[in-house]
N, C-alpha and C positions, 0 to 999 in steps of 0.2 A: 504494500500500500504506500502510495506517495503522499507526503505531507508538503503542502505549499504554504509559505508564510503569507499572511494577509495583514498588512499594516494599515492601521487607521490612525487618526490624530490622537485617539485616546490611549490605546494600548495594543500590543501585538496580539493577534489571534491566529488560529490555524484552522484551515479547512482540510478535510480528508477527501481524497478522490481515489476510487478503486484503481483506476489506471489512467495515465495521462492520455492514452489513446482514446479512451471512452469520452473524455472531455472534448477532444478534437472531433470525434464522430458526431457528438451531440451538437456541437457548433455547426458542423456541416449540414446536418438535417434542418437546423433552424435557418440557414442561409439558402433557402430554396430557390430553384430556378436560376442559380448563379447570378442573382441580381447584384451582388456585391463581391465578385470573385476576388478582387484585390484585397479586400478586408479579410476574407477567409484565409487567403494565403498568408497575409501578415499575421493573423491570429495564430495559425499553425506554427509559423516560424518562431513567434514569441514564446508560445507555450512549450515548444520543443527545446528552447534554450534556457528556460528558467532554471536557475540553480536551486536545487532542493535545499531549503533552509531548515536547519535543525538548531535548536537552542544551543548556544555556545556554553560548554561546561567550563568551570574553572580548571586551570591546569593541574594535573595530578602530580604526585611526587616523581613519577617516571613519565618521560616523554616518549617520542617515537623512536629514539635512537638508544643503543647501548652506550656504555661509558668507557672511554679510554683514558689512560693516565700515563704520564711520563714525567721524569725529572731531569734537569740538567743544571750545570753551573754556568754563571755568567759574570762578567766583570762590570761593576757599577762605578759610581762616582768615587774618585780618588783611588781607584785600583782595588776597591773592596770586591771580593769574590763571594757570591751568594748562591743559594739554591733557589731555582724556580720550579715550582710544581705546576703542571698543566693538566687540566681536565678537558676532554673533548668528545665530540660525537664519534661513534664507531659502529660498524656493523658486526664486529667480532663478538663472540659470546664467551663468557668466562667458563672455563672448564673446572667446575667445582667452586668452593668458597674462595673469596678474594679478600686480601687484607693488606694493610699498610704496616710497616715497621717504623716505629718512632724511636729515635735515638736520644738518650740522655747521658750525662756524665756517669750515672750509676748503672747504666746498661739499657738495653732496648725493651720495648713492650709492644704488643700487637694491637691493632684496631681493625675491626671489620669494615669492609666496604659496604655501604648501605645498598647500593644498586649493582654490586658485582662487577666492579671495574676490571678491565683487562689491561694489564700493564704493558706499555709499549705496543699497543695494538695499532693497526693501520687506521688512519682517519677516514671517516665516511666520505664518499665523493661529494664535492661541492665546496663552496667558500662560505665560511660562517662568521658571524659577528664575534668580535673579541672583547672580553671584559677583563681588565687588569684590576686585581683586588689587593689592597694593602691591609694586613692584619692589625690587631690592636697591640697595646703595650708600648710604652716609650722606650723600653729596653730593646737591645738587639734581639732579633727574632730567634727564639729557641725552636727546635725542630718540630715540636707539637703545634706551633703556630700555623704551619702550612695546612693542617687539617682542622682548624678551628671551625670552619664552615663546611665541613665535609659533606653532610647531607644536602645542603643547598647547592654546593658547587657541582656535585655529581648530578643532581637534578637538572641544573642549568645545562650541563653537557648533554643530558638526554633530551633536552628541548632544543638542541641545535646551537648552543653557544660554546665557544672556546674560552676557558677561564684560566688565567695565569696568576699565581700567587708567589711572590718573591719574599723570602725572609729579609726583613728590613733592618736598617741601621738604628742605633740608639740616638743618632743626631737628627733632630727634626728637619733641619735644612737639607741634609743629605737624603732623608726620606722623600722630601718633595722633589728633589732633583733626580732621584732614581726612577720614579714612576715612568717618565717619558723614555728612559733607557730600557725599561722592561718592554715597553711597546716596541722600541727599536729592535730589540733582540727577537721578539716574536715575529715581527714583520720580516726580518732577515731570514729566519728559519723558513717562513712560508715562501720566500722568494728563492730559496736554494733547492735546486733540483736534487732529488735523491734523499732529501731530508725527510724524517718521519712526518713533519708538519708541512711539507711542501704543498703549495697551492691550496692551503686550507683556510686562509684568513681573508675576509673582505675588508680591505683597508679603509673603505668608506663607512664602515660600521664598527666603531670602536667606542667602548664605554669604560668608565673608571668607577671604582667603588672602594669603600673602606669603612672600618669599624674603629671607633675611639681615636687613638693617635693616628691610625691609618686613614680615618675619615678626614682629618685635618690635612694630611698629605694629599689625599685625593682632591680636596678643594683647591689646594695650591697648584696642582697639576692642571686642573680644569680652568681655573680663574686667573692663574698667575699669582705671584707674590712679589710685590714691588720692592720691598726692603731688601730682598736678596737677589734682585735682578732676574727673577724667573718669570718668563712670559707664559701666557696661557697656551696650552698645546691645542692647536686648531684641529688636530686629528680626533680629539675626543668629542663625541657627539652627544653624550648623555652621561648621567652620574647617579649613583645610589649611595646614600650615606646611612650608617647606623651609629647613633650616639656619637657624633664627631666631637673631638675635644676642640671647642671653638676658641679657647685661649691660645691655641697654636696657629690660629688663622688671623690674618689681618683684616679688620672691618673695612679698611680703605679699599680693599680689592673686591668688595661685595658687588659693586656695580659692574665690574669686569666680567662677572659670570653671566653668560647669556646662553646657557644650554639647558634643556629640560633636565629636571632632577627629581629624585624622591628622597626624602629624609624621614627616618623613623627614630622615635625616642620615647623613653618611659617617663612618666610623671613622678616617679619616686627617685629619679636620678637627676643630679644637677646638670649632667650633660644633656639629658632629654629636655629638661626645663629651659635650657638655653636655645633649643632648636627654633622656637617661634621668632626670636630676635634675628637669627640668620635668615629664616624664611621671609620675614617682612622686609629685610634689607636688600635681598637679591631680586630687585624689581625687574631686571632685564631678562630674567630666566622665566620663560613661559613655554609650555605649562610647567608648573612646579607643584609637587604633591607633598603634603606634610601629614604623617600618620603618627599621632600621639597615642600611646597605649597606657591607659590608667593603671598606675601602681607597678608597671613594669620596671625592672631594675637594669642597671648598665649591662650586666652579663646575660640578660634575657635574650639578647640579639645574636648570641653565638650558638648556632644551631647544632653543634656537636657537643655542647657542654654536658648534657644529661647522659648521652650515649657513652661519652668518654669516661665519665665517672663510673657508670655501671660496668663497662667492659674492663677498666683497669682494676676495679675492686675484685671482679671475678678472676682476672688473670693472677692477681696477688694470692687469692685463696687457692687457686689451682696449684701454685708453686708451694704454698705452705698452708694447709687447711687449718692449722692451729694458730695462725698469726692473729695478733690482737686486731679488733675491728678496724679496718683500714680507714673508714670515714672519720673516726674519732681519735685514732692513735697514729702518730707519724712514725712510720718505719722507713727511715732514710735508706737503708740498705736494699730495699726492694723497690725498684723504679716504678712498677705499676702501683703498688700500695702508696708510695709517696705522691704520685700524681693524683690518685683518687682523693687523698687527704687534702692536697692543695686546692683542688677544684671545689670540694665539698665545703671548705671553710675559707674560700678566697676573699670574700667580703670582709671577714674578721681579720684575716692576715694582713690585708692591704689597707685597712681602715686608717692607720696613721698617715699614709701618704695620699689617699684618695677620698677619704671621708665617707659620709653616709650615702647609701643607695647604690653601692657597687653590686651587692648581691652575691650569694653563694649558691652552690648546688643544694645545700640544706634548706634554702628558701623557696626554690621553685622547681626542683627536680624530684617530683613526688612519687616516682616509680622505680627508684634505684634499689637494687637488691631484692626485687619481688620474685623474679624467677632466678633463683640463685642456689648454689650448692650449700650456702649458709644463709637462709632467707632472713630478710628484714621485714617480713610481713607475717608476723605471728598470728594475727587475727584473720588472715586470709580475706582482707577486704580489697586487695589489689593495689594498695598504696604502701609506701615506705612508712614504717612505724615512727611514732614521735615520742621521744627522740629516737634516732638522730635527726629526723626531719623536724625543723623548727621554722615554720614559714615566717611569722613576724618575730623578730628578735631585736636586740639592742642596736643592730646595725641596719636592719630592714624593718621599719616599724609597722608597715601595712602588709597585708597579704599580697604577694606578687602574683601576676598571672602565671599559672602553672605552665611548665615547659610543653606539655602535650597540647595546650592551646596556643602558646606563643610561637613555637617553631612553625606550625602550619601557616600562621599569619605572616611571618617573615617570608616564608616561601611564596605565598600567594601574591603579596604586594611586589616582591622582587621580580618574580617571573613575569607577572603581567606588565610591569613597567618595562622590562627589557624587551618583551615581545612587542609592546606598543611602540617603543622609541628606538629600538635597534633593528628589529625584524620587520617593522612596518605593519604589524598586525593590529590595526587600530581598533578592532572589535574588542580587544582585551582591556581597553580603557574603561569599559563598563564596570569591571571589577575594582577599579581604582576609585570609583565615584563614592561619595559619602553615603548615598542611598544603599549601596550594596552592603556596606558594613552594618547599617541600621537594620536592613531587612533580615540579615543573617545573624544578628545579635553578636557581631564580632566586638571584642573589647578594643575598639579602635575609633579614634575621633579623627576624621579625614578632612583636610582643607585643600582646595585646589585654587591656584591662581594662574 
């Protein structure tokens, strides 16, 4: 059965027709004696070429492609050599479970690939939009930073984007200067015959993105930064920001920003509360989208936060089933246990330097240890027991949005923005509208200019 969209001034409706051919035959019977043959022919041609309109669904976590991943080293500002991790569309299929190995001074630990990434797989045919992402933290990028947005970046690859993440410098000026160099390195690889990424990037569709300190660097790359002599990179066509540290950005450059962008921030975070000031100052960027999430904390916008805690805790228990609870006891000799502890208590650990509203796993990751060899769900309600889960505490006063609600929102707004403004799929703008959040009871207050 064919469904044809019927649009009125009031609202979309649909009519059902058993077969398009039946409609054409009925039209022909009504146009008796060939009184208006040209109209009949015209009607048949129109009806034969109507696109069958189906309601557009919000993008799922997995798109039409499989996920490829590769890493390489590249020279950045001042001769600094860093690791660049790339996620990209592929037609290759993983042969069994796929994982990443994260290296720390105390040793490595594994993390699962959410979508079964194939390492060093051939890129799918075609040229794809490129998004360069700068991770958070003002310190030099530790190895785990390249997978801080692992679910989101793998999902973007499956939806037809190439995503590059470079471990960044501890120097804010160097971070800003390095992002255009990451674009350079990616375009060079795409232009090199025989390279894994050869002929894969559409140089007319490049985006920039960043979280926290990386968000400030992304702004500098897109808008320029006058006091360091950095001009706006004209190759960048759009931008997505999560909780950018706006104290690292010069307000004098606000008017230089003239690209579409999306900014997301939490109202329980000082970084998120500063977002409207930036949004209101960047009057030459149109359209621009602001998504404020009530009571979200700073770390709510890192989509691998909960999964990494759960997996590192489990990895620590597999090595030593008798180990003290990794979430509440720091075992520095076990890299997985140490990482689980740091993430679970990050807001408390970093409070002296960052203040209120940073947030920890213990505040919004409410399903850690539920399906575990040593369960943290004694009452079998499907949620982490409290304690160790302490949603509001001395460092996060209000109940944050749970990870299971927050991560899908980050995914939704990010994918729909990039589809709209890098892939040219304007239909996805409907999901960015304030009304969509309201109708679907999303914990998001959306503003568009």
